[in-house]
DSSP file (Angstrom, degrees, kcal/mol; ACC not computed):
  #  RESIDUE AA STRUCTURE BP1 BP2  ACC     N-H-->O    O-->H-N    N-H-->O    O-->H-N    TCO  KAPPA ALPHA  PHI   PSI    X-CA   Y-CA   Z-CA
    1    1 A M              0   0    0      0, 0.0     2,-0.5     0, 0.0     0, 0.0   0.000 360.0 360.0 360.0 129.0  -22.7    1.6   42.7
    2    2 A A        -     0   0    0      0, 0.0     2,-0.4     0, 0.0     0, 0.0  -0.938 360.0-141.6-113.4 132.6  -24.9    4.3   41.3
    3    3 A L        -     0   0    0     -2,-0.5     2,-0.2    10,-0.0     6,-0.0  -0.747  13.7-141.2 -91.9 138.1  -23.5    7.7   40.5
    4    4 A E    >   -     0   0    0     -2,-0.4     3,-1.5     1,-0.1    -1,-0.0  -0.631  22.8-114.7 -93.0 158.2  -25.6   10.7   41.1
    5    5 A R  T 3  S+     0   0    0      1,-0.3    -1,-0.1    -2,-0.2    -2,-0.0   0.791 113.4  62.1 -62.0 -27.9  -25.7   13.7   38.8
    6    6 A S  T 3  S+     0   0    0      2,-0.1    -1,-0.3     0, 0.0    -3,-0.0   0.688  84.1  92.8 -74.8 -16.3  -24.2   15.9   41.4
    7    7 A Q  S <  S-     0   0    0     -3,-1.5     2,-0.2     1,-0.1    -4,-0.0  -0.634  79.4-127.1 -79.6 129.9  -21.0   13.8   41.5
    8    8 A P        -     0   0    0      0, 0.0     2,-0.7     0, 0.0     5,-0.1  -0.491  22.6-116.0 -72.5 145.9  -18.3   15.1   39.2
    9    9 A L        -     0   0    0     -2,-0.2     2,-0.2     4,-0.1     3,-0.0  -0.733  37.1-171.9 -83.3 116.9  -16.8   12.5   36.8
   10   10 A T     >  -     0   0    0     -2,-0.7     4,-3.0     1,-0.1     5,-0.3  -0.552  40.8 -99.1 -99.5 171.7  -13.2   12.0   37.6
   11   11 A R  H  > S+     0   0    0      1,-0.2     4,-2.0     2,-0.2     5,-0.2   0.911 125.0  48.2 -58.1 -40.8  -10.8   10.0   35.6
   12   12 A G  H  > S+     0   0    0      1,-0.2     4,-2.0     2,-0.2    -1,-0.2   0.917 113.5  44.9 -65.8 -44.8  -11.2    7.1   38.0
   13   13 A S  H  > S+     0   0    0      2,-0.2     4,-2.5     1,-0.2    -2,-0.2   0.860 111.7  53.1 -72.5 -33.1  -15.0    7.2   38.0
   14   14 A G  H  X S+     0   0    0     -4,-3.0     4,-2.5     2,-0.2    -1,-0.2   0.914 110.8  46.8 -65.5 -42.2  -15.2    7.6   34.1
   15   15 A Y  H  X S+     0   0    0     -4,-2.0     4,-2.6    -5,-0.3    -2,-0.2   0.905 111.3  52.4 -63.8 -40.6  -13.0    4.6   33.7
   16   16 A F  H  X S+     0   0    0     -4,-2.0     4,-2.1     2,-0.2    -2,-0.2   0.925 110.8  46.6 -61.6 -45.3  -15.1    2.7   36.2
   17   17 A I  H  X S+     0   0    0     -4,-2.5     4,-2.7     1,-0.2    -2,-0.2   0.912 112.0  51.5 -63.5 -42.8  -18.3    3.5   34.3
   18   18 A L  H  X S+     0   0    0     -4,-2.5     4,-2.5     1,-0.2    -2,-0.2   0.915 109.7  48.6 -61.6 -43.8  -16.7    2.6   31.0
   19   19 A S  H  X S+     0   0    0     -4,-2.6     4,-2.0     2,-0.2    -1,-0.2   0.887 111.8  49.7 -66.0 -37.0  -15.6   -0.8   32.2
   20   20 A I  H  X S+     0   0    0     -4,-2.1     4,-3.1     2,-0.2     5,-0.3   0.927 111.4  49.2 -65.7 -43.8  -19.1   -1.5   33.7
   21   21 A L  H  X S+     0   0    0     -4,-2.7     4,-2.9     1,-0.2     6,-0.3   0.913 110.6  50.5 -61.3 -42.1  -20.7   -0.5   30.4
   22   22 A M  H  X>S+     0   0    0     -4,-2.5     5,-1.2     1,-0.2     4,-0.6   0.905 115.0  42.9 -63.5 -40.5  -18.3   -2.7   28.4
   23   23 A K  H  <5S+     0   0    0     -4,-2.0    -2,-0.2    -5,-0.2     3,-0.2   0.921 118.9  43.2 -71.1 -43.5  -19.1   -5.7   30.7
   24   24 A R  H  <5S+     0   0    0     -4,-3.1    -2,-0.2     1,-0.2    -3,-0.2   0.878 121.7  38.0 -71.8 -38.0  -22.8   -5.1   30.8
   25   25 A L  H  <5S-     0   0    0     -4,-2.9    -1,-0.2    -5,-0.3    -2,-0.2   0.443 102.3-128.2 -95.5   0.4  -23.3   -4.4   27.2
   26   26 A H  T  X5 +     0   0    0     -4,-0.6     4,-1.6    -5,-0.2    -3,-0.2   0.892  52.3 154.3  56.3  43.5  -20.8   -7.0   25.9
   27   27 A I  H  >< +     0   0    0     -5,-1.2     4,-2.7    -6,-0.3     5,-0.2   0.919  67.0  51.9 -68.3 -43.7  -19.0   -4.4   23.8
   28   28 A V  H  > S+     0   0    0     -6,-0.5     4,-2.9     1,-0.2     5,-0.2   0.946 110.6  45.8 -62.8 -49.7  -15.7   -6.2   23.9
   29   29 A P  H  > S+     0   0    0      0, 0.0     4,-2.7     0, 0.0    -1,-0.2   0.886 113.3  51.4 -61.4 -35.3  -17.0   -9.6   22.8
   30   30 A V  H  X S+     0   0    0     -4,-1.6     4,-2.2     2,-0.2    -2,-0.2   0.937 113.0  44.4 -65.6 -45.5  -19.0   -7.9   20.0
   31   31 A L  H  X S+     0   0    0     -4,-2.7     4,-2.4     2,-0.2     5,-0.2   0.920 114.2  49.9 -63.7 -43.6  -16.0   -6.0   18.7
   32   32 A A  H  X S+     0   0    0     -4,-2.9     4,-2.3    -5,-0.2    -2,-0.2   0.920 112.5  46.2 -62.8 -43.7  -13.8   -9.1   19.0
   33   33 A S  H  X S+     0   0    0     -4,-2.7     4,-2.3    -5,-0.2    -1,-0.2   0.863 111.2  53.5 -68.8 -33.3  -16.4  -11.3   17.1
   34   34 A G  H  X S+     0   0    0     -4,-2.2     4,-2.3    -5,-0.2    -2,-0.2   0.909 109.6  47.7 -64.8 -41.5  -16.7   -8.5   14.5
   35   35 A I  H  X S+     0   0    0     -4,-2.4     4,-2.5     2,-0.2    -2,-0.2   0.908 111.5  50.7 -64.9 -41.8  -13.0   -8.4   13.9
   36   36 A I  H  X S+     0   0    0     -4,-2.3     4,-2.4     1,-0.2    -2,-0.2   0.909 110.3  49.6 -62.6 -41.6  -12.9  -12.2   13.6
   37   37 A I  H  X S+     0   0    0     -4,-2.3     4,-2.5     2,-0.2    -2,-0.2   0.914 111.1  49.6 -64.3 -42.4  -15.7  -12.1   11.1
   38   38 A L  H  X S+     0   0    0     -4,-2.3     4,-2.4     2,-0.2    -2,-0.2   0.912 111.7  48.2 -62.9 -42.7  -13.9   -9.5    9.0
   39   39 A L  H  X S+     0   0    0     -4,-2.5     4,-2.2     2,-0.2    -2,-0.2   0.902 112.5  48.6 -64.8 -40.6  -10.6  -11.5    9.1
   40   40 A A  H  X S+     0   0    0     -4,-2.4     4,-2.5     2,-0.2    -2,-0.2   0.908 111.3  49.9 -65.6 -41.0  -12.5  -14.6    8.0
   41   41 A A  H  X S+     0   0    0     -4,-2.5     4,-2.6     2,-0.2    -2,-0.2   0.902 110.4  50.3 -64.2 -40.3  -14.2  -12.8    5.2
   42   42 A A  H  X S+     0   0    0     -4,-2.4     4,-2.5     2,-0.2    -1,-0.2   0.902 111.1  48.8 -64.3 -40.1  -10.9  -11.4    4.0
   43   43 A A  H  X S+     0   0    0     -4,-2.2     4,-2.1     2,-0.2    -2,-0.2   0.911 112.8  47.3 -66.0 -41.7   -9.4  -14.8    4.0
   44   44 A L  H  X S+     0   0    0     -4,-2.5     4,-2.1     2,-0.2    -2,-0.2   0.896 111.7  50.8 -65.8 -39.4  -12.3  -16.3    2.1
   45   45 A W  H  X S+     0   0    0     -4,-2.6     4,-1.0     2,-0.2    -2,-0.2   0.930 111.2  47.9 -63.6 -44.4  -12.2  -13.4   -0.4
   46   46 A A  H  < S+     0   0    0     -4,-2.5     3,-0.4     1,-0.2    -1,-0.2   0.890 115.0  45.9 -63.4 -38.1   -8.5  -13.9   -1.0
   47   47 A E  H  < S+     0   0    0     -4,-2.1    24,-0.9     1,-0.2    -1,-0.2   0.805 109.9  54.5 -73.8 -29.3   -9.0  -17.7   -1.4
   48   48 A S  H  < S+     0   0    0     -4,-2.1    -1,-0.2    22,-0.2    -2,-0.2   0.609  80.3 109.4 -84.1 -11.0  -12.0  -17.2   -3.7
   49   49 A R     <  -     0   0    0     -4,-1.0    22,-1.1    -3,-0.4    21,-0.1  -0.429  64.1-145.5 -64.6 137.9  -10.2  -15.0   -6.2
   50   50 A A  S    S+     0   0    0     20,-0.2    20,-1.6     1,-0.1     2,-0.5   0.748  84.0  50.3 -78.0 -23.9   -9.6  -16.9   -9.4
   51   51 A V  E     +A   69   0A   0     18,-0.2     2,-0.3    83,-0.1    18,-0.2  -0.969  66.3 167.5-121.0 125.2   -6.2  -15.2  -10.0
   52   52 A Q  E     +A   68   0A   0     16,-3.3    16,-3.2    -2,-0.5    83,-0.0  -0.933  59.6  16.5-131.0 155.9   -3.5  -15.0   -7.4
   53   53 A D  E    S-     0   0A   0     -2,-0.3     2,-0.4    14,-0.2    -1,-0.2   0.884  75.2-179.3  51.8  47.3    0.2  -14.1   -7.5
   54   54 A F  E     +     0   0A   0     13,-0.2     2,-0.3    -3,-0.1    13,-0.2  -0.648  10.0 157.8 -79.7 128.5   -0.1  -12.4  -10.9
   55   55 A R  E     -A   66   0A   0     11,-2.6    11,-2.5    -2,-0.4     2,-0.3  -0.995  24.4-167.8-152.0 155.6    3.2  -11.0  -12.2
   56   56 A A  E     +A   65   0A   0     -2,-0.3     2,-0.3     9,-0.2     9,-0.2  -0.995  12.1 171.6-143.1 143.1    5.1  -10.0  -15.3
   57   57 A W  E     -A   64   0A   0      7,-2.1     7,-2.8    -2,-0.3     2,-0.4  -0.988  33.6-103.0-152.2 157.0    8.7   -9.2  -16.0
   58   58 A V  E     +A   63   0A   0     -2,-0.3     2,-0.3     5,-0.2     5,-0.2  -0.684  29.5 171.2 -86.4 130.0   11.1   -8.5  -18.9
   59   59 A E  E >   -A   62   0A   0      3,-2.9     3,-2.6    -2,-0.4    -2,-0.0  -0.814  58.6 -84.5-129.9  90.1   13.4  -11.2  -20.1
   60   60 A S  T 3  S+     0   0    0      1,-0.4     3,-0.1    -2,-0.3    87,-0.1   0.009 111.5  10.4 -46.8 136.3   14.7   -9.6  -23.2
   61   61 A P  T 3  S+     0   0    0      0, 0.0    -1,-0.4     0, 0.0    51,-0.3  -0.853 130.1  48.1 -95.3  27.0   13.4   -9.6  -25.8
   62   62 A E  E <   -A   59   0A   0     -3,-2.6    -3,-2.9    49,-0.1     2,-0.5  -0.689  67.4-128.5-121.6 170.1   10.3  -11.1  -24.3
   63   63 A V  E     -AB  58 108A   0     45,-1.7    45,-3.1    -5,-0.2     2,-0.4  -0.992  20.1-148.1-120.3 129.3    8.0  -10.6  -21.3
   64   64 A Q  E     -AB  57 107A   0     -7,-2.8    -7,-2.1    -2,-0.5     2,-0.4  -0.811  14.1-170.4 -95.7 134.2    7.2  -13.5  -19.0
   65   65 A I  E     +AB  56 106A   0     41,-2.6    41,-2.3    -2,-0.4     2,-0.3  -0.990   9.5 169.2-127.0 134.0    3.8  -13.6  -17.4
   66   66 A E  E     +AB  55 105A   0    -11,-2.5   -11,-2.6    -2,-0.4     2,-0.3  -0.982   4.8 166.6-140.2 151.8    2.7  -16.0  -14.7
   67   67 A W  E     - B   0 104A   0     37,-2.1    37,-3.1    -2,-0.3     2,-0.4  -0.977  26.9-129.0-156.3 162.3   -0.2  -16.4  -12.3
   68   68 A T  E     -AB  52 103A   0    -16,-3.2   -16,-3.3    -2,-0.3     2,-0.3  -0.936  26.1-124.1-113.2 135.8   -1.6  -19.0  -10.0
   69   69 A G  E     -A   51   0A   0     33,-3.6    32,-1.3    -2,-0.4   -18,-0.2  -0.601  25.0-169.2 -77.0 137.0   -5.2  -20.0  -10.1
   70   70 A G        -     0   0    0    -20,-1.6    31,-1.0    -2,-0.3     2,-0.7   0.472  65.5 -11.5 -90.0-123.3   -7.1  -19.6   -6.8
   71   71 A S        -     0   0    0    -22,-1.1    -1,-0.3   -24,-0.9   -20,-0.0  -0.726  63.4-174.5 -79.3 117.3  -10.5  -21.1   -6.5
   72   72 A E    >   +     0   0    0     -2,-0.7     3,-1.9    -3,-0.1     2,-0.3   0.232  34.9 132.4-101.6  14.2  -11.5  -22.0  -10.0
   73   73 A A  T 3  S+     0   0    0      1,-0.3     3,-0.1    54,-0.0    -2,-0.1  -0.521  82.5  11.2 -64.5 123.8  -15.1  -23.1   -9.2
   74   74 A G  T 3  S+     0   0    0     -2,-0.3    54,-2.3     1,-0.3     2,-0.4   0.408  94.8 133.5  87.8  -2.1  -17.3  -21.4  -11.8
   75   75 A V  E <   +C  127   0B   0     -3,-1.9    -1,-0.3    52,-0.2    52,-0.3  -0.694  27.3 175.5 -84.8 130.3  -14.4  -20.3  -14.0
   76   76 A T  E     -     0   0B   0     50,-3.4     2,-0.3    -2,-0.4    51,-0.2   0.740  63.4  -8.8-101.8 -31.1  -14.9  -21.0  -17.7
   77   77 A T  E     -C  126   0B   0     49,-1.3    49,-2.7    19,-0.2     2,-0.5  -0.988  50.0-135.8-163.3 154.2  -11.7  -19.3  -19.1
   78   78 A F  E     -CD 125  95B   0     17,-3.0    17,-2.9    -2,-0.3     2,-0.5  -0.977  21.0-167.7-112.0 129.6   -8.7  -17.2  -18.4
   79   79 A R  E     -CD 124  94B   0     45,-2.8    45,-3.3    -2,-0.5     2,-0.4  -0.954  11.1-148.9-121.1 112.7   -7.9  -14.5  -21.0
   80   80 A L  E     -CD 123  93B   0     13,-2.5    12,-2.8    -2,-0.5    13,-1.3  -0.666  22.8-165.8 -78.0 129.1   -4.5  -12.8  -20.7
   81   81 A Q  E     -CD 122  91B   0     41,-3.3    41,-1.8    -2,-0.4     2,-0.3  -0.886  11.0-160.7-123.2 150.4   -4.8   -9.2  -22.0
   82   82 A R  E     -CD 121  90B   0      8,-2.5     8,-2.5    -2,-0.3     2,-0.4  -0.957   4.8-172.4-129.0 146.0   -2.3   -6.6  -23.0
   83   83 A S  E     -C  120   0B   0     37,-2.3    37,-2.9    -2,-0.3     6,-0.1  -1.000  17.7-171.3-138.9 138.1   -2.6   -2.8  -23.3
   84   84 A F  S    S+     0   0    0      4,-0.4    34,-0.2    -2,-0.4    -1,-0.1   0.573  95.3  36.0 -97.9 -14.0   -0.2   -0.2  -24.6
   85   85 A D  S    S-     0   0    0      3,-0.4     4,-0.1    35,-0.1    -1,-0.1   0.424 104.5-117.5-118.4  -0.8   -2.2    2.8  -23.5
   86   86 A G  S    S+     0   0    0      2,-0.2     3,-0.1    34,-0.1    33,-0.0   0.485 102.3  63.4  79.4   1.9   -3.7    1.5  -20.2
   87   87 A Q  S    S+     0   0    0      1,-0.3     2,-0.7     0, 0.0    -1,-0.1   0.687  90.4  54.4-123.1 -46.0   -7.3    1.8  -21.5
   88   88 A R        -     0   0    0      2,-0.0    -4,-0.4     0, 0.0    -3,-0.4  -0.854  66.2-171.3-101.2 113.7   -7.8   -0.6  -24.4
   89   89 A F        -     0   0    0     -2,-0.7     2,-0.4    -6,-0.1    -6,-0.2  -0.837   2.5-165.8-103.7 139.4   -6.9   -4.2  -23.6
   90   90 A S  E     -D   82   0B   0     -8,-2.5    -8,-2.5    -2,-0.4     2,-0.3  -0.961  27.1-110.4-124.0 145.4   -6.7   -6.9  -26.2
   91   91 A T  E     +D   81   0B   0     -2,-0.4   -10,-0.3   -10,-0.2     3,-0.1  -0.568  36.2 168.8 -75.7 128.1   -6.6  -10.7  -25.5
   92   92 A I  E     +     0   0B   0    -12,-2.8     2,-0.3     1,-0.3   -11,-0.2   0.498  66.7  18.6-114.9 -10.3   -3.3  -12.2  -26.4
   93   93 A H  E     -D   80   0B   0    -13,-1.3   -13,-2.5    13,-0.0     2,-0.4  -0.967  59.3-157.9-160.5 143.2   -3.7  -15.7  -24.9
   94   94 A T  E     -D   79   0B   0     -2,-0.3     2,-0.4   -15,-0.2   -15,-0.2  -0.983  11.8-177.1-126.2 137.8   -6.5  -17.9  -23.6
   95   95 A A  E     -D   78   0B   0    -17,-2.9   -17,-3.0    -2,-0.4    -2,-0.0  -0.996  21.4-132.7-135.3 140.7   -6.2  -20.7  -21.1
   96   96 A A        -     0   0    0     -2,-0.4   -19,-0.2   -19,-0.2     2,-0.1  -0.667  38.9 -99.8 -85.8 145.7   -8.8  -23.2  -19.8
   97   97 A P        -     0   0    0      0, 0.0     3,-0.1     0, 0.0    -1,-0.1  -0.409  34.4-174.5 -65.6 140.1   -8.9  -23.7  -16.0
   98   98 A T        -     0   0    0      1,-0.4     2,-0.1    -2,-0.1     5,-0.1   0.350  55.1 -61.4-118.6   3.6   -7.1  -26.8  -14.9
   99   99 A G  S >  S-     0   0    0      3,-0.1     3,-1.9   -27,-0.0    -1,-0.4  -0.377  70.0 -49.6 130.3 153.4   -7.9  -26.9  -11.2
  100  100 A D  T 3  S+     0   0    0      1,-0.3   -29,-0.2    -2,-0.1   -30,-0.2  -0.219 121.8  15.7 -53.6 134.8   -7.5  -24.9   -8.0
  101  101 A G  T 3  S+     0   0    0    -32,-1.3    -1,-0.3   -31,-1.0   -31,-0.1   0.519  88.0 150.3  80.4   5.6   -3.9  -23.8   -7.4
  102  102 A S    <   -     0   0    0     -3,-1.9   -33,-3.6   -32,-0.3     2,-0.4  -0.369  42.1-128.8 -71.0 151.3   -2.7  -24.4  -10.9
  103  103 A R  E     -B   68   0A   0    -35,-0.2     2,-0.3    -5,-0.1   -35,-0.2  -0.841  22.6-168.4-103.0 139.6    0.1  -22.3  -12.3
  104  104 A Y  E     +B   67   0A   0    -37,-3.1   -37,-2.1    -2,-0.4     2,-0.3  -0.944   6.9 177.3-125.6 145.9   -0.3  -20.6  -15.7
  105  105 A S  E     -B   66   0A   0     -2,-0.3     2,-0.3   -39,-0.2   -39,-0.2  -0.987   8.4-178.2-147.6 157.6    2.4  -18.9  -17.8
  106  106 A F  E     -B   65   0A   0    -41,-2.3   -41,-2.6    -2,-0.3     2,-0.6  -0.982  18.8-142.1-153.6 143.9    2.8  -17.2  -21.1
  107  107 A T  E     -B   64   0A   0     -2,-0.3     2,-0.9   -43,-0.2   -43,-0.2  -0.953  13.9-150.2-111.0 118.5    5.7  -15.6  -23.0
  108  108 A D  E     +B   63   0A   0    -45,-3.1   -45,-1.7    -2,-0.6     3,-0.1  -0.785  26.8 163.4 -90.7 107.7    4.9  -12.4  -24.9
  109  109 A R        +     0   0    0     -2,-0.9     2,-0.9   -47,-0.2     3,-0.3   0.473  55.2  81.4-101.8  -4.9    7.2  -12.4  -27.9
  110  110 A D        +     0   0    0      1,-0.2    -1,-0.2     3,-0.0     3,-0.1  -0.492  66.5  93.9-103.9  63.0    5.4   -9.8  -29.9
  111  111 A L        +     0   0    0     -2,-0.9     2,-2.4   -50,-0.3    -1,-0.2   0.777  56.1  72.7-120.5 -43.9    6.6   -6.6  -28.3
  112  112 A F        +     0   0    0    -51,-0.3    -1,-0.1    -3,-0.3     3,-0.0  -0.294  61.4 112.5 -84.7  58.2    9.6   -4.9  -29.9
  113  113 A K  S    S-     0   0    0     -2,-2.4     2,-0.3     2,-0.2    -1,-0.2  -0.104  83.9  -2.4-115.8  33.4    7.8   -3.6  -33.0
  114  114 A G  S    S-     0   0    0     -3,-0.1     3,-0.1     3,-0.0    -3,-0.0  -0.945 106.7 -15.5 175.2-156.9    8.1    0.0  -32.2
  115  115 A E  S    S-     0   0    0     -2,-0.3    -2,-0.2     1,-0.1     2,-0.1  -0.327  73.8 -95.8 -68.9 150.8    9.3    2.5  -29.6
  116  116 A P        +     0   0    0      0, 0.0     2,-0.3     0, 0.0    27,-0.1  -0.412  63.2 147.1 -62.7 145.2   10.1    1.3  -26.1
  117  117 A R        -     0   0    0     -3,-0.1    25,-2.8    -2,-0.1     2,-0.4  -0.951  49.7 -75.9-164.2 177.2    7.1    1.9  -23.9
  118  118 A S  E     - E   0 141B   0     -2,-0.3     2,-0.4    23,-0.2    23,-0.2  -0.743  39.7-161.8 -89.4 140.7    5.2    0.6  -20.9
  119  119 A V  E     - E   0 140B   0     21,-3.2    21,-3.0    -2,-0.4     2,-0.4  -0.980   3.6-151.7-124.3 135.8    3.0   -2.4  -21.4
  120  120 A E  E     -CE  83 139B   0    -37,-2.9   -37,-2.3    -2,-0.4     2,-0.3  -0.887  11.1-170.1-111.0 139.8    0.1   -3.4  -19.1
  121  121 A Y  E     +CE  82 138B   0     17,-2.7    17,-2.6    -2,-0.4     2,-0.3  -0.936  11.1 161.6-125.6 148.7   -1.1   -6.9  -18.5
  122  122 A R  E     -C   81   0B   0    -41,-1.8   -41,-3.3    -2,-0.3     2,-0.5  -0.968  33.4-121.4-154.0 164.0   -4.1   -8.3  -16.7
  123  123 A V  E     -C   80   0B   0     13,-0.3    12,-2.1    -2,-0.3     2,-0.6  -0.957  17.9-154.0-112.0 124.5   -6.1  -11.5  -16.7
  124  124 A E  E     -CF  79 134B   0    -45,-3.3   -45,-2.8    -2,-0.5     2,-0.6  -0.865  13.2-151.3 -95.0 126.2   -9.8  -11.4  -17.5
  125  125 A V  E     -CF  78 133B   0      8,-3.5     8,-1.7    -2,-0.6     2,-0.5  -0.880   1.1-149.4-105.0 117.9  -11.6  -14.3  -15.9
  126  126 A G  E     -CF  77 132B   0    -49,-2.7   -50,-3.4    -2,-0.6   -49,-1.3  -0.741  20.6-169.2 -85.0 129.0  -14.7  -15.6  -17.6
  127  127 A L  E >>  -CF  75 131B   0      4,-2.9     3,-0.8    -2,-0.5     4,-0.7  -0.771  32.6 -82.5-116.5 160.4  -17.2  -17.0  -15.1
  128  128 A I  T 34 S+     0   0    0    -54,-2.3     3,-0.3    -2,-0.3    -1,-0.1  -0.320 115.1  36.7 -56.9 141.8  -20.4  -19.0  -15.5
  129  129 A G  T 34 S-     0   0    0      1,-0.2    -1,-0.2    -3,-0.0     3,-0.1   0.714 129.9 -76.7  84.6  22.6  -23.4  -16.8  -16.3
  130  130 A N  T <4 S+     0   0    0     -3,-0.8     2,-0.2     1,-0.2    -1,-0.2   0.770  89.7 147.2  57.8  28.1  -21.4  -14.4  -18.6
  131  131 A R  E  <  -F  127   0B   0     -4,-0.7    -4,-2.9    -3,-0.3     2,-0.4  -0.620  29.5-160.8 -89.9 156.6  -19.9  -12.7  -15.5
  132  132 A T  E     +F  126   0B   0     -2,-0.2     2,-0.3    -6,-0.2    -6,-0.2  -0.993  13.4 179.5-138.9 142.3  -16.3  -11.4  -15.6
  133  133 A E  E     -F  125   0B   0     -8,-1.7    -8,-3.5    -2,-0.4     2,-0.3  -0.953  16.4-142.9-135.6 161.0  -13.7  -10.4  -13.1
  134  134 A W  E     -F  124   0B   0     -2,-0.3   -10,-0.2   -10,-0.2   -83,-0.1  -0.898   8.6-129.4-125.8 150.9  -10.2   -9.0  -13.6
  135  135 A S        -     0   0    0    -12,-2.1     2,-0.1    -2,-0.3   -83,-0.1  -0.235  47.7 -77.0 -78.8 178.4   -6.8   -9.5  -11.9
  136  136 A E        -     0   0    0    -85,-0.1     2,-0.4     1,-0.1   -13,-0.3  -0.382  55.2-104.1 -68.8 160.3   -4.7   -6.6  -10.8
  137  137 A V        -     0   0    0    -15,-0.1     2,-0.5    -3,-0.1   -15,-0.2  -0.755  27.9-155.7 -92.5 134.5   -2.8   -4.9  -13.6
  138  138 A E  E     -E  121   0B   0    -17,-2.6   -17,-2.7    -2,-0.4     2,-0.5  -0.937   8.2-153.5-107.5 131.6    1.0   -5.5  -14.0
  139  139 A I  E     -E  120   0B   0     -2,-0.5     2,-0.4   -19,-0.2   -19,-0.2  -0.913  10.1-172.8-110.4 129.6    3.0   -2.9  -15.7
  140  140 A V  E     -E  119   0B   0    -21,-3.0   -21,-3.2    -2,-0.5     2,-0.6  -0.972  12.9-147.2-120.1 133.8    6.3   -3.7  -17.5
  141  141 A T  E     -E  118   0B   0     -2,-0.4     2,-0.3   -23,-0.2   -23,-0.2  -0.898   9.6-157.1-105.4 123.1    8.6   -1.1  -19.0
  142  142 A L        -     0   0    0    -25,-2.8     2,-0.3    -2,-0.6     3,-0.0  -0.736  15.0-170.1 -94.8 144.6   10.5   -1.9  -22.1
  143  143 A S    >>  -     0   0    0     -2,-0.3     4,-1.3   -27,-0.1     3,-0.5  -0.914  36.4-114.0-136.4 162.2   13.7    0.0  -22.9
  144  144 A F  H 3> S+     0   0    0     -2,-0.3     4,-3.1     1,-0.2     5,-0.3   0.850 112.5  63.8 -60.6 -35.4   16.2    0.5  -25.7
  145  145 A S  H 3> S+     0   0    0      1,-0.2     4,-2.3     2,-0.2    -1,-0.2   0.882 101.2  51.0 -61.0 -36.6   18.9   -1.2  -23.6
  146  146 A N  H <> S+     0   0    0     -3,-0.5     4,-1.9     2,-0.2    -1,-0.2   0.912 112.7  45.9 -63.9 -42.0   16.9   -4.4  -23.7
  147  147 A I  H  X S+     0   0    0     -4,-1.3     4,-2.7     2,-0.2    -2,-0.2   0.933 113.6  48.0 -67.9 -46.3   16.6   -4.2  -27.5
  148  148 A R  H  X S+     0   0    0     -4,-3.1     4,-2.5     1,-0.2    -2,-0.2   0.912 111.1  50.8 -61.9 -43.5   20.2   -3.3  -28.1
  149  149 A R  H  X S+     0   0    0     -4,-2.3     4,-1.7    -5,-0.3    -1,-0.2   0.909 113.1  46.0 -61.7 -42.3   21.4   -6.1  -25.8
  150  150 A T  H  X S+     0   0    0     -4,-1.9     4,-2.2     2,-0.2    -2,-0.2   0.912 111.7  50.6 -67.3 -43.4   19.2   -8.6  -27.7
  151  151 A W  H  X S+     0   0    0     -4,-2.7     4,-2.4     1,-0.2    -2,-0.2   0.891 109.2  52.5 -63.5 -38.8   20.3   -7.4  -31.1
  152  152 A G  H  X S+     0   0    0     -4,-2.5     4,-1.9    -5,-0.2    -1,-0.2   0.893 109.0  49.8 -62.9 -39.1   23.9   -7.7  -30.1
  153  153 A S  H  X S+     0   0    0     -4,-1.7     4,-1.4     2,-0.2    -2,-0.2   0.894 110.3  49.9 -65.8 -40.1   23.3  -11.3  -29.0
  154  154 A I  H  X S+     0   0    0     -4,-2.2     4,-1.1     1,-0.2     3,-0.2   0.919 110.7  49.2 -65.6 -43.9   21.7  -12.1  -32.3
  155  155 A K  H  < S+     0   0    0     -4,-2.4     4,-0.4     1,-0.2     3,-0.4   0.887 107.6  55.8 -62.4 -38.1   24.5  -10.6  -34.3
  156  156 A A  H >< S+     0   0    0     -4,-1.9     3,-0.9     1,-0.2    -1,-0.2   0.842 100.6  58.8 -65.2 -32.9   27.1  -12.5  -32.3
  157  157 A I  H 3< S+     0   0    0     -4,-1.4    -1,-0.2    -3,-0.2    -2,-0.2   0.885 108.3  44.9 -62.1 -39.2   25.4  -15.8  -33.1
  158  158 A F  T 3<        0   0    0     -4,-1.1    -1,-0.2    -3,-0.4    -2,-0.2   0.370 360.0 360.0 -91.3   4.4   25.9  -15.3  -36.9
  159  159 A R    <         0   0    0     -3,-0.9    -1,-0.2    -4,-0.4    -2,-0.1   0.475 360.0 360.0 -80.1 360.0   29.5  -14.1  -36.7
């Protein structure tokens, strides 16, 4: 069916033309395959990240940090870093890769030497060829109540 220019486009005829164009130009299969490719790329990207499930939490008077290694192909080292200002990170622990899916943990015991504050952690991943990538940043907030509770526990031990 061919539409002439003199025919007005009605809702029915516009839908009809659109469906013919989609079938003739294979728009739906192209979109579907594009979505499948994007989903596959996202899954591969998530799997190829060297650091997965990175988290940190306070267990007074310490902070526990854990992460799971993703794909460790090409990884030379993991460097756990800490920052008190959110800009300057310093390495507080280094770990060698032990294989895909391995779990890593560290206990940060060197914290309560000043005012309570927020502490940021991240993992710097050293890769072959002097390349580097970083995990997401985890922020932990330290408070006076944690310090007081711990000090009270220490005093109770020696009574």
